[in-house]
C-alpha positions in Angstrom: -6.4 21.5 -5.4 -9.4 20.3 -7.4 -8.9 17.9 -10.3 -11.2 20.0 -12.5 -8.8 22.9 -12.7 -6.1 20.5 -14.0 -7.8 19.5 -17.2 -6.7 22.4 -19.3 -3.1 22.0 -18.2 -3.0 18.2 -18.7 -3.5 18.2 -22.5 0.1 18.9 -23.1 2.8 16.2 -23.8 2.3 12.9 -25.4 -1.2 11.7 -24.9 -3.3 8.6 -25.5 -7.0 8.9 -26.1 -9.4 7.7 -23.5 -10.5 4.8 -25.8 -6.9 3.4 -25.7 -6.6 3.3 -22.0 -7.8 0.2 -20.1 -10.8 0.5 -17.8 -10.5 1.1 -14.1 -11.7 -2.4 -13.5 -9.0 -3.9 -15.7 -6.3 -1.8 -14.0 -7.5 -2.7 -10.5 -7.7 -6.4 -11.4 -4.0 -6.4 -12.5 -2.8 -4.9 -9.2 -5.3 -6.6 -6.8 -4.8 -9.5 -4.5 -7.8 -11.7 -3.6 -9.9 -10.4 -0.7 -9.6 -12.5 2.4 -13.0 -14.2 3.0 -13.2 -17.0 5.6 -15.3 -18.1 8.5 -18.4 -20.1 9.2 -20.6 -18.2 6.7 -20.0 -17.8 2.9 -19.2 -14.1 3.1 -18.8 -14.0 -0.7 -22.6 -14.0 -1.0 -22.6 -10.5 0.4 -20.6 -9.2 -2.5 -22.5 -7.2 -5.1 -25.6 -7.0 -2.8 -26.9 -3.9 -1.0 -25.3 -3.2 2.4 -27.7 -3.7 5.3 -29.2 -0.4 6.4 -27.2 1.3 9.2 -27.8 4.4 11.2 -25.1 5.7 13.5 -26.1 9.4 13.6 -27.8 11.9 11.2 -24.6 12.3 9.1 -23.4 8.7 9.2 -26.2 6.4 8.0 -26.8 4.4 4.9 -29.5 6.9 3.6 -27.4 10.1 4.0 -24.3 8.5 2.5 -26.0 7.3 -0.7 -23.9 8.8 -3.6 -20.6 8.4 -1.6 -18.2 5.5 -1.6 -18.1 4.2 2.0 -15.5 2.1 3.9 -16.8 0.3 7.0 -13.8 -0.6 9.2 -14.9 -3.0 12.0 -12.5 -3.0 14.9 -11.9 -3.2 18.6 -9.0 -2.0 20.8 -8.1 -5.6 21.8 -7.6 -6.6 18.2 -4.0 -5.9 17.1 -4.7 -6.6 13.4 -7.6 -4.1 13.6 -5.3 -1.4 14.8 -2.8 -2.1 12.1 -5.5 -2.0 9.3 -7.1 1.2 10.7 -3.7 2.9 10.9 -2.9 1.8 7.4 -6.1 3.2 5.9 -5.7 6.4 7.8 -2.2 6.9 6.4 -3.0 5.9 2.8 -6.5 7.3 2.3 -6.6 10.3 4.6 -3.2 11.7 5.8 -1.1 11.1 2.6 -3.3 12.6 -0.1 -6.6 14.3 -0.7 -7.4 12.1 -3.7 -9.9 10.2 -1.5 -11.5 13.3 0.1 -15.0 12.4 -1.0 -14.8 8.9 0.5 -16.5 8.3 3.9 -14.5 5.9 6.1 -16.1 4.9 9.4 -14.4 3.1 12.2 -17.1 0.8 13.6 -16.2 -0.3 17.1 -18.0 -3.6 18.0 -17.8 -6.1 20.8 -15.3 -3.9 22.6 -15.8 -5.7 25.9 -15.6 -9.2 24.5 -11.9 -9.1 25.5 -11.7 -6.5 28.2 -8.1 -5.2 28.5 -9.2 -2.0 30.1 -8.8 0.1 27.0 -11.2 2.8 25.9 -12.1 3.1 22.2 -12.7 6.8 22.2 -9.5 7.5 24.1 -7.5 5.4 21.7 -9.1 7.1 18.6 -8.3 10.5 20.0 -4.8 9.7 21.1 -3.9 8.2 17.7 -5.4 11.2 15.8 -7.4 9.2 13.3 -8.6 11.3 10.4 -11.9 9.6 10.0 -14.8 9.2 12.5 -15.4 6.3 14.9 -18.8 5.0 16.1 -19.7 2.5 18.8 -22.6 1.4 20.9 -25.8 -0.5 20.0 -25.9 0.9 16.5 -22.4 -0.2 15.8 -22.9 -3.7 17.3 -26.1 -4.0 15.2 -24.3 -3.1 12.0 -21.6 -5.6 12.7 -24.1 -8.3 13.5 -25.9 -7.6 10.2 -22.8 -8.5 8.2 -21.3 -11.0 10.6 -18.2 -9.0 11.0 -14.9 -10.5 12.2 -11.8 -8.7 13.6 -10.8 -7.0 11.6 -13.4 -6.8 8.8 -13.3 -4.1 6.2 -16.0 -3.5 3.6 -16.0 -1.2 0.6 -19.5 0.0 -0.4 -19.9 1.9 -3.7 -21.9 5.1 -4.3 -25.1 3.1 -4.9 -24.9 1.3 -1.6 -23.6 -2.0 -3.0 -20.9 -4.1 -1.2 -18.0 -4.4 -3.6 -15.3 -6.1 -1.6 -14.7 -7.5 1.9 -11.6 -8.4 3.8 -11.7 -10.6 7.0 -8.3 -10.7 8.7 -5.3 -8.5 8.5 -2.2 -8.7 6.3 0.6 -6.3 5.5 -1.1 -5.3 2.2 -4.7 -5.0 3.4 -4.8 -1.2 3.6 -3.3 -1.0 0.1 -5.9 -3.4 -1.2 -8.7 -1.3 0.3 -7.1 1.8 -1.3 -7.2 0.1 -4.7 -10.8 -0.8 -4.4 -11.7 2.7 -3.3 -9.8 4.2 -6.1 -11.7 2.1 -8.6 -15.1 3.4 -7.5 -14.2 6.9 -6.1 -11.3 8.3 -8.1 -11.3 6.5 -11.5 -14.7 7.9 -12.6 -13.3 11.4 -11.9 -10.1 11.0 -14.0 -11.0 8.5 -16.7 -11.6 11.1 -19.5 -8.2 12.8 -19.0 -5.6 12.0 -21.6 -2.7 9.8 -20.7 0.4 11.9 -20.8 3.7 12.0 -18.8 2.6 15.4 -17.6 -0.5 13.8 -16.1 1.7 11.2 -14.4 3.9 14.0 -12.9 0.9 15.9 -11.6 -0.6 12.9 -9.9 2.8 11.9 -8.4 3.0 15.4 -6.9 -0.5 15.0 -5.5 0.6 11.6 -4.0 -2.2 10.0 -6.0 0.0 7.0 -6.8 -2.7 4.8 -8.4 -3.8 7.5 -10.8 -0.2 8.2 -11.7 0.4 4.5 -12.4 -2.9 4.2 -14.3 -1.7 6.8 -16.8 1.9 5.5 -16.9 0.7 2.1 -17.8 -1.2 3.5 -20.8 1.8 5.2 -22.3 4.4 3.7 -24.6 7.5 2.3 -22.8 10.7 4.1 -24.2 13.0 3.2 -21.3 14.0 6.8 -20.7 13.8 9.1 -17.6 10.0 8.9 -17.8 10.2 5.2 -16.9 11.4 6.3 -13.4 8.0 8.1 -13.0 6.3 4.7 -13.4 8.8 3.2 -11.0 8.0 5.8 -8.4 4.3 5.1 -8.6 4.9 1.3 -8.5 7.0 1.7 -5.3 3.9 3.1 -3.6 1.5 0.6 -5.0 3.3 -2.8 -5.2 6.8 -3.5 -4.0 6.8 -6.8 -5.8 5.8 -5.3 -9.1 8.2 -2.4 -8.6 11.0 -5.0 -8.2 10.0 -6.7 -11.4 9.9 -3.4 -13.3 13.3 -2.4 -11.9 14.6 -5.8 -13.2 13.2 -5.0 -16.6 14.9 -1.6 -16.6 18.2 -3.3 -15.6 17.9 -5.7 -18.5 17.3 -2.8 -21.0 20.2 -0.7 -19.8 23.7 -0.7 -21.2 26.6 1.4 -20.2 26.0 4.1 -22.7 25.4 7.7 -21.8 21.8 7.4 -22.8 21.0 5.1 -19.9 23.2 6.8 -17.3 20.5 9.3 -16.3 17.8 6.6 -16.2 19.9 4.4 -14.1 20.8 7.2 -11.7 17.2 8.2 -11.3 16.1 4.6 -10.8 18.7 4.0 -8.0 17.6 7.3 -6.4 14.0 6.2 -6.5 14.7 2.9 -4.9 17.0 4.3 -2.3 14.6 7.1 -1.4 11.6 4.7 -1.0 10.6 3.2 2.3 10.8 -0.3 0.8 13.0 -2.9 2.5 12.2 -5.5 -0.2 15.3 -7.5 -0.7 14.8 -8.2 -4.5 14.2 -4.5 -5.1 17.3 -3.4 -3.1 19.5 -5.9 -4.8 18.2 -4.7 -8.2 19.0 -1.2 -7.3 22.6 -2.3 -6.4 22.8 -4.2 -9.7 21.9 -1.0 -11.6 24.5 0.9 -9.7 27.2 -1.7 -10.6 26.2 -1.5 -14.2 26.4 2.3 -14.2 29.8 2.2 -12.3 31.4 0.6 -15.4 31.0 4.0 -17.0 32.1 6.6 -14.4 31.7 10.2 -15.3 34.0 11.5 -12.5 31.3 13.5 -10.8 28.9 10.8 -9.6 28.7 12.0 -6.0 24.9 11.8 -6.1 24.9 8.2 -7.4 27.4 7.2 -4.7 25.2 8.7 -2.0 22.1 6.8 -3.3 24.1 3.6 -3.5 25.3 4.0 0.1 21.7 4.2 1.2 21.0 1.0 -0.7 23.9 -0.8 0.9 22.7 0.3 4.3 19.2 -1.1 3.5 20.8 -4.3 2.3 22.8 -4.6 5.6 19.6 -4.2 7.6 17.8 -6.8 5.6 20.7 -9.3 6.0 21.0 -8.6 9.7 17.3 -9.2 10.2 17.6 -12.5 8.3 20.6 -13.5 10.4 18.7 -12.7 13.6 15.7 -14.7 12.5 17.8 -17.7 11.6 19.7 -17.6 14.9 16.4 -17.4 16.8 15.0 -20.4 14.9 18.2 -22.3 15.7 18.0 -21.5 19.4 14.3 -22.4 19.6 14.8 -25.7 17.7 17.7 -26.6 19.9 15.7 -26.0 23.1 12.7 -27.9 21.6 14.9 -30.9 20.8 16.7 -30.5 24.2 19.9 -30.5 22.2 23.1 -30.1 24.2 25.6 -28.6 21.7 27.9 -26.2 23.6 29.6 -25.0 20.4 26.3 -24.0 18.8 25.1 -22.3 22.0 28.4 -20.4 22.2 28.0 -19.3 18.6 24.4 -18.2 19.1 25.4 -16.3 22.3 28.2 -14.6 20.3 25.7 -13.6 17.6 23.2 -12.3 20.1 25.9 -10.1 21.6 26.9 -8.9 18.1 23.2 -8.1 17.4 23.0 -6.1 20.7 20.4 -8.5 22.2 
């Protein structure tokens, strides 16, 4: 569905004028983490400079792509971090939503034989069903050399051909950081004139355009009602840490009155239904449940179901922590050549309980 056909429908509800909303740059800065730039060269000097010319084929080259936001994803099959980042970007920017449909992502396979594990880049790309094209060969190696790529390296190039951000190395949040930078240059210009309204927030949530939904939610007055859960839903997909902080704020604002019962139930539902295994977030969801349970209505079967999901998540988190501590204990004992039968017996018992 095109954004343009939404404009007439989106003027309903409480709205804030475009002048009162923060800019896309301000919004992105609040939710961004620093780009990872390290190595022998000062990669930062490449930022805000034109990307070196590249030509992979007649469609994928720096001249043909002027006017589009481009993501260059440098990777190799032997680089596990590369595979994680490529998968993350494919999920967030391609498979999940069409909000980034005008963005050109290119998987640039370089130095594939530097560590030859017998893999084939084209076979891997086809097998994993990536939703964006992959290039290799001399043109790809030349492109990588021109920017001194690492493994992985991701670069966001704006519609004027300027390098706006670069990441060297992989982390659990890298794909999300790339999405935020892409949103700033590819999506924000398309939506910035729309009024901020909760109806807009709902529409963008339905489209799984989490950043646009959050952008408008941030611009609206906070009344701590059921609309607040819309903001929480967007935050859960953008930043688990900030979602946990916002859930804590909702918890502080709630009392046991009927007014907050729906808000609390919806908040618990949102946290339970998310994929997050963030301990602070799960614990806050359980704290909201406990506050709500002080005022039982007698028909809270839905709330009980959501809470059971949270307790299951909490048990998984605690089991994972227990397993990690036990493993650290065993490794340390072996490293120090400790001979403590009682501790070894305890660790063996735990390993059996964990199914290891």
